[in-house]
C-alpha positions as CSV (number, residue, x, y, z in Angstrom):
1,X,217.2,-86.9,-211.6
2,X,218.4,-86.0,-215.2
3,X,219.4,-82.5,-215.9
4,X,218.2,-80.3,-218.7
5,X,221.2,-81.0,-220.9
6,X,220.4,-84.7,-220.8
7,X,217.1,-84.1,-222.4
8,X,218.6,-81.8,-225.0
9,X,220.3,-84.9,-226.3
10,X,216.9,-86.4,-226.8
11,X,215.7,-83.2,-228.5
12,X,218.6,-83.4,-230.9
13,X,217.8,-87.1,-231.6
14,X,214.2,-86.1,-232.4
15,X,215.6,-83.7,-235.0
16,X,217.9,-86.3,-236.5
17,X,214.9,-88.7,-236.8
18,X,212.9,-86.0,-238.6
19,X,215.8,-85.4,-241.0
20,X,216.1,-89.2,-241.6
21,X,212.4,-89.7,-242.2
22,X,212.6,-87.0,-244.9
23,X,215.3,-89.0,-246.6
24,X,213.2,-92.1,-246.2
25,X,210.2,-90.5,-247.9
26,X,212.2,-89.2,-250.8
27,X,213.8,-92.6,-251.1
28,X,210.4,-94.3,-251.3
29,X,209.8,-92.4,-254.5
30,X,213.2,-93.0,-256.1
31,X,213.0,-96.7,-255.2
32,X,209.5,-97.0,-256.6
33,X,208.3,-98.3,-253.3
34,X,210.7,-101.2,-253.2
35,X,211.8,-101.4,-249.6
36,X,215.2,-103.0,-250.2
37,X,216.1,-100.3,-252.7
38,X,215.4,-97.4,-250.3
39,X,218.4,-95.6,-248.9
40,X,216.8,-96.0,-245.4
41,X,214.5,-99.0,-245.7
42,X,213.6,-98.8,-242.0
43,X,213.1,-95.0,-241.9
44,X,209.4,-95.3,-241.2
45,X,210.3,-96.4,-237.7
46,X,211.1,-92.8,-236.9
47,X,207.4,-92.6,-236.1
48,X,207.8,-95.3,-233.4
49,X,210.8,-93.5,-232.0
50,X,208.7,-90.3,-231.8
51,X,206.0,-92.2,-229.9
52,X,208.5,-93.6,-227.4
53,X,210.2,-90.3,-226.9
54,X,206.8,-88.6,-226.5
55,X,205.8,-91.0,-223.7
56,X,209.2,-90.4,-222.0
57,X,209.0,-86.6,-222.2
58,X,205.3,-86.4,-221.2
59,X,206.0,-88.5,-218.1
60,X,209.0,-86.3,-217.3
61,X,207.0,-83.1,-217.8
62,X,203.7,-84.0,-216.2
63,X,203.9,-86.9,-213.7
64,X,204.7,-84.6,-210.8
65,X,202.3,-81.9,-212.0
66,X,199.4,-84.4,-212.4
67,X,200.2,-85.8,-208.9
68,X,200.1,-82.2,-207.5
69,X,196.7,-81.5,-208.9
70,X,196.9,-80.6,-212.6
71,X,193.6,-81.8,-214.0
72,X,192.8,-83.5,-217.2
73,X,191.6,-80.3,-218.8
74,X,194.7,-78.4,-217.9
75,X,196.9,-81.1,-219.2
76,X,195.1,-81.4,-222.5
77,X,195.1,-77.6,-223.0
78,X,198.9,-77.7,-222.7
79,X,199.1,-80.6,-225.2
80,X,196.8,-78.6,-227.6
81,X,199.1,-75.6,-227.3
82,X,202.1,-77.8,-228.0
83,X,200.7,-79.8,-230.9
84,X,198.0,-77.9,-232.7
85,X,199.2,-74.4,-233.7
86,X,200.9,-75.7,-236.8
87,X,198.0,-77.9,-237.9
88,X,196.1,-75.2,-239.7
89,X,199.2,-74.3,-241.7
90,X,199.9,-78.0,-242.5
91,X,196.2,-78.3,-243.6
92,X,196.4,-75.2,-245.8
93,X,199.7,-76.3,-247.5
94,X,198.2,-79.8,-248.0
95,X,195.0,-78.4,-249.5
96,X,196.9,-76.1,-251.8
97,X,199.2,-78.9,-252.9
98,X,196.3,-81.1,-253.8
99,X,194.3,-78.4,-255.6
100,X,197.4,-77.2,-257.6
101,X,199.1,-80.6,-258.1
102,X,201.3,-80.1,-261.2
103,X,201.0,-83.7,-262.4
104,X,197.6,-85.0,-261.3
105,X,196.5,-88.5,-262.4
106,X,192.9,-88.1,-261.5
107,X,190.4,-85.2,-261.3
108,X,191.1,-82.9,-258.3
109,X,187.7,-81.4,-257.9
110,X,187.0,-78.9,-255.2
111,X,183.7,-80.3,-253.9
112,X,182.1,-81.4,-250.7
113,X,184.5,-84.3,-250.4
114,X,187.5,-81.8,-250.5
115,X,186.0,-79.4,-247.9
116,X,185.2,-82.4,-245.7
117,X,188.8,-83.3,-245.8
118,X,189.9,-79.7,-245.0
119,X,187.5,-79.5,-242.0
120,X,188.4,-83.0,-240.7
121,X,192.1,-82.3,-241.3
122,X,191.9,-79.2,-239.0
123,X,190.7,-81.5,-236.2
124,X,193.2,-84.3,-237.3
125,X,190.4,-86.7,-237.8
126,X,190.6,-89.4,-240.5
127,X,188.5,-88.8,-243.6
128,X,187.8,-90.5,-247.0
129,X,190.9,-90.5,-249.2
130,X,191.2,-87.9,-251.9
131,X,192.3,-88.6,-255.4
132,X,195.9,-89.5,-256.1
133,X,196.6,-90.2,-252.4
134,X,196.7,-94.0,-252.3
135,X,194.6,-95.0,-249.2
136,X,195.9,-92.4,-246.7
137,X,193.6,-91.7,-243.8
138,X,194.9,-88.1,-243.7
139,X,195.4,-87.5,-247.4
140,X,196.0,-83.8,-247.4
141,X,199.1,-84.3,-245.2
142,X,199.9,-88.0,-244.6
143,X,202.0,-87.6,-241.4
144,X,199.2,-86.0,-239.5
145,X,197.8,-89.5,-238.8
146,X,200.6,-89.6,-236.2
147,X,199.3,-86.4,-234.6
148,X,195.9,-88.0,-234.3
149,X,197.6,-90.8,-232.4
150,X,199.5,-88.4,-230.3
151,X,196.2,-87.0,-229.1
152,X,195.0,-90.5,-228.3
153,X,198.1,-91.1,-226.3
154,X,197.7,-87.8,-224.5
155,X,194.1,-88.6,-223.6
156,X,195.2,-92.0,-222.3
157,X,197.9,-90.5,-220.2
158,X,195.7,-87.7,-218.8
159,X,192.9,-90.1,-217.9
160,X,194.7,-93.3,-216.9
161,X,198.4,-93.8,-217.6
162,X,199.7,-91.2,-215.2
163,X,198.0,-93.0,-212.4
164,X,199.6,-96.4,-213.1
165,X,202.6,-97.8,-211.3
166,X,205.7,-99.0,-213.2
167,X,204.6,-102.6,-212.5
168,X,201.2,-102.1,-214.1
169,X,202.8,-100.3,-217.1
170,X,205.2,-103.3,-217.5
171,X,202.3,-105.7,-217.5
172,X,200.5,-103.6,-220.2
173,X,203.6,-103.8,-222.4
174,X,203.0,-107.6,-222.8
175,X,199.7,-107.4,-224.8
176,X,200.8,-104.2,-226.5
177,X,204.1,-105.7,-227.6
178,X,202.5,-109.0,-228.6
179,X,200.0,-107.1,-230.9
180,X,202.8,-105.0,-232.4
181,X,205.0,-108.0,-233.0
182,X,202.1,-109.9,-234.6
183,X,201.4,-107.0,-236.9
184,X,205.1,-106.6,-237.8
185,X,205.3,-110.3,-238.8
186,X,201.9,-110.3,-240.6
187,X,202.8,-107.3,-242.7
188,X,206.5,-108.0,-242.9
189,X,207.3,-104.4,-241.7
190,X,206.0,-101.7,-239.5
191,X,205.4,-99.1,-242.2
192,X,201.7,-99.4,-241.6
193,X,198.9,-97.7,-239.8
194,X,198.6,-94.7,-242.3
195,X,196.1,-96.3,-244.7
196,X,192.6,-97.5,-244.4
197,X,193.3,-101.2,-245.0
198,X,195.7,-101.4,-242.0
199,X,194.5,-98.4,-239.9
200,X,194.3,-100.6,-236.7
201,X,198.1,-100.8,-236.7
202,X,198.3,-97.1,-235.9
203,X,197.0,-97.8,-232.4
204,X,199.4,-100.8,-232.1
205,X,202.4,-98.6,-233.2
206,X,201.4,-96.0,-230.6
207,X,200.6,-98.1,-227.6
208,X,203.7,-100.2,-227.2
209,X,206.4,-97.4,-227.6
210,X,204.3,-94.8,-225.8
211,X,203.8,-96.9,-222.7
212,X,207.4,-98.0,-222.9
213,X,208.5,-94.4,-222.9
214,X,206.5,-93.6,-219.8
215,X,207.9,-96.6,-218.0
216,X,211.4,-95.7,-218.9
217,X,211.1,-92.3,-217.4
218,X,209.5,-93.7,-214.2
219,X,212.4,-96.2,-213.7
220,X,215.2,-94.0,-215.0
221,X,216.7,-93.2,-211.5
222,X,217.0,-96.9,-210.8
223,X,218.9,-97.8,-213.9
224,X,222.6,-98.0,-214.3
225,X,223.6,-95.0,-216.4
226,X,224.6,-95.9,-220.0
227,X,226.1,-93.1,-222.0
228,X,227.0,-92.4,-225.6
229,X,227.7,-89.1,-227.3
230,X,224.9,-87.3,-229.3
231,X,226.9,-87.8,-232.5
232,X,227.3,-91.5,-231.7
233,X,223.6,-92.0,-231.0
234,X,222.7,-90.2,-234.2
235,X,225.0,-92.5,-236.2
236,X,223.5,-95.6,-234.5
237,X,220.0,-94.4,-235.5
238,X,221.1,-93.7,-239.1
239,X,222.9,-97.0,-239.5
240,X,219.9,-98.9,-238.0
241,X,217.5,-97.2,-240.5
242,X,219.9,-98.0,-243.4
243,X,220.4,-101.7,-242.5
244,X,219.5,-104.2,-245.1
245,X,216.1,-105.9,-245.4
246,X,216.4,-109.6,-244.4
247,X,215.5,-111.8,-247.4
248,X,215.6,-108.7,-249.7
249,X,211.9,-107.9,-249.2
250,X,209.3,-107.4,-246.4
251,X,208.7,-110.7,-244.6
252,X,208.5,-112.2,-241.1
253,X,212.3,-111.8,-240.5
254,X,212.1,-108.1,-241.5
255,X,209.1,-107.7,-239.3
256,X,210.9,-109.2,-236.3
257,X,213.9,-107.0,-237.0
258,X,211.8,-103.8,-237.0
259,X,210.0,-104.9,-233.8
260,X,213.4,-105.4,-232.2
261,X,214.3,-101.8,-233.1
262,X,211.1,-100.6,-231.4
263,X,211.3,-102.9,-228.4
264,X,215.1,-103.0,-227.8
265,X,217.1,-100.4,-229.8
266,X,214.9,-97.3,-229.3
267,X,214.6,-97.7,-225.5
268,X,218.3,-98.2,-225.3
269,X,218.9,-95.0,-227.4
270,X,216.5,-93.1,-225.2
271,X,218.2,-94.3,-222.0
272,X,221.6,-93.4,-223.3
273,X,220.4,-90.0,-224.5
274,X,218.8,-89.4,-221.1
275,X,222.0,-90.1,-219.2
276,X,224.4,-88.5,-221.6
277,X,226.0,-85.0,-221.6
278,X,227.1,-82.7,-224.4
279,X,229.3,-79.7,-225.0
280,X,227.8,-76.2,-225.2
281,X,228.3,-76.1,-229.0
282,X,226.6,-79.5,-229.5
283,X,223.8,-78.4,-227.1
284,X,223.0,-75.5,-229.4
285,X,222.9,-77.8,-232.4
286,X,220.7,-80.3,-230.6
287,X,218.3,-77.6,-229.5
288,X,218.0,-76.3,-233.0
289,X,217.4,-79.8,-234.4
290,X,214.8,-80.5,-231.7
291,X,212.9,-77.3,-232.5
292,X,213.0,-78.0,-236.3
293,X,211.9,-81.6,-235.9
294,X,208.1,-81.1,-235.5
295,X,207.4,-78.5,-238.2
296,X,209.7,-80.3,-240.7
297,X,208.0,-83.6,-240.0
298,X,204.5,-82.1,-240.4
299,X,205.0,-79.7,-243.3
300,X,207.1,-81.6,-245.8
301,X,204.8,-84.4,-247.0
302,X,202.5,-82.4,-249.4
303,X,205.6,-81.9,-251.5
304,X,206.4,-85.7,-251.4
305,X,202.9,-86.1,-253.0
306,X,204.1,-83.8,-255.8
307,X,207.3,-85.8,-256.1
308,X,205.3,-89.0,-256.3
309,X,203.1,-87.5,-259.0
310,X,206.2,-86.5,-260.9
311,X,207.5,-90.1,-260.8
312,X,204.2,-91.4,-262.2
313,X,203.9,-88.7,-264.9
314,X,204.3,-90.2,-268.4
315,X,206.7,-87.4,-269.3
316,X,210.3,-88.0,-268.2
317,X,211.6,-86.0,-265.2
318,X,215.0,-86.1,-263.6
319,X,213.9,-87.3,-260.1
320,X,217.4,-87.6,-258.8
321,X,218.1,-83.9,-259.6
322,X,215.0,-82.8,-257.8
323,X,215.8,-84.9,-254.6
324,X,218.2,-82.4,-253.1
325,X,216.0,-79.5,-254.0
326,X,213.1,-81.2,-252.2
327,X,215.2,-82.0,-249.2
328,X,216.7,-78.5,-248.8
329,X,213.5,-76.8,-249.6
330,X,211.6,-78.9,-247.0
331,X,214.1,-78.1,-244.3
332,X,214.0,-74.4,-245.1
333,X,210.2,-74.4,-245.2
334,X,210.1,-76.3,-241.8
335,X,212.4,-73.7,-240.3
336,X,210.3,-70.8,-241.7
337,X,207.2,-72.5,-240.4
338,X,208.8,-72.7,-236.9
339,X,210.0,-69.1,-236.7
340,X,207.1,-67.4,-238.5
341,X,204.1,-69.5,-237.5
342,X,204.5,-72.1,-234.8
343,X,206.6,-70.2,-232.3
344,X,204.5,-67.0,-232.4
345,X,201.2,-68.9,-232.1
346,X,202.4,-71.0,-229.3
347,X,203.7,-68.0,-227.4
348,X,200.4,-66.2,-227.9
349,X,198.4,-69.3,-226.8
350,X,200.6,-69.9,-223.8
351,X,200.3,-66.3,-222.6
352,X,196.5,-66.2,-223.2
353,X,195.4,-69.6,-222.0
354,X,198.1,-71.1,-219.8
355,X,200.0,-68.3,-218.1
356,X,196.7,-67.0,-216.6
357,X,196.3,-70.3,-214.7
358,X,199.7,-70.0,-213.0
């Protein structure tokens, strides 16, 4: 059985992935959407890593408790307390960013469509795309589409997946992986699922890594330990995200490369992280990164929309100068959201709704 310190390596890697996805999103604007010109052309795959890590951690935290009698309602309440306290803040920031967009390219009218987006956003449900937001299914705060998928994964685990044997989970990976591979080749990359024209890929991107993560946790004690330092694994992830694009643009070869990341590299990173140890100093860093990862990932994107609007504005702006401001400001805002909003609300909800059950 892995010790707590092993999973702090995975917490730290979650934080590294969140920091890298912020670089990827800024790079998307500076590269004008040209994948090969992005600093981290494969940075969108941080989402797939999050899904795999989520399956692994959920199985570790709840397999035994579900077997001992924790019901579906109790499990989903715990997932709600973990995931949802920051959603109202993210929705508020996204709504304010849309209403007060400094460089709008279409009318931002506060009407029924806007309020529908706000209400649906509070429940993480998809809604009609607002102006200047491409085709986002969650256009107040783009990354919340992945939280919607997290809830789908949690429901699937609470109802069905926790009951399945490793053998059955392995069989499920075959159709899930086939669908994900087909989509990767068809689109030429896996940076899909966030928009209405390719919304179905959101479920494909969730299913394969999430089930794989659960399976990895179940079979972990049977596997030969593979180890690498936290710093080494972080470098591997960064180098993989920065690797070139085969052929110079999205295509079947790039799609297969990204599928290989999800199907081979990420499981290997998780296994190494689960088996690896770290010093007390590195453990503190990893813990801080892990705590920062979720609020940073969810809070930063409304300001990426502003950055996108700035890039499209007919008046010249020094985008490169604003890049470090956006990066540092997003990290600072994420940390403030963690300490002043997410942590207090989760403590209150835990004490009020969960502690009473124990």
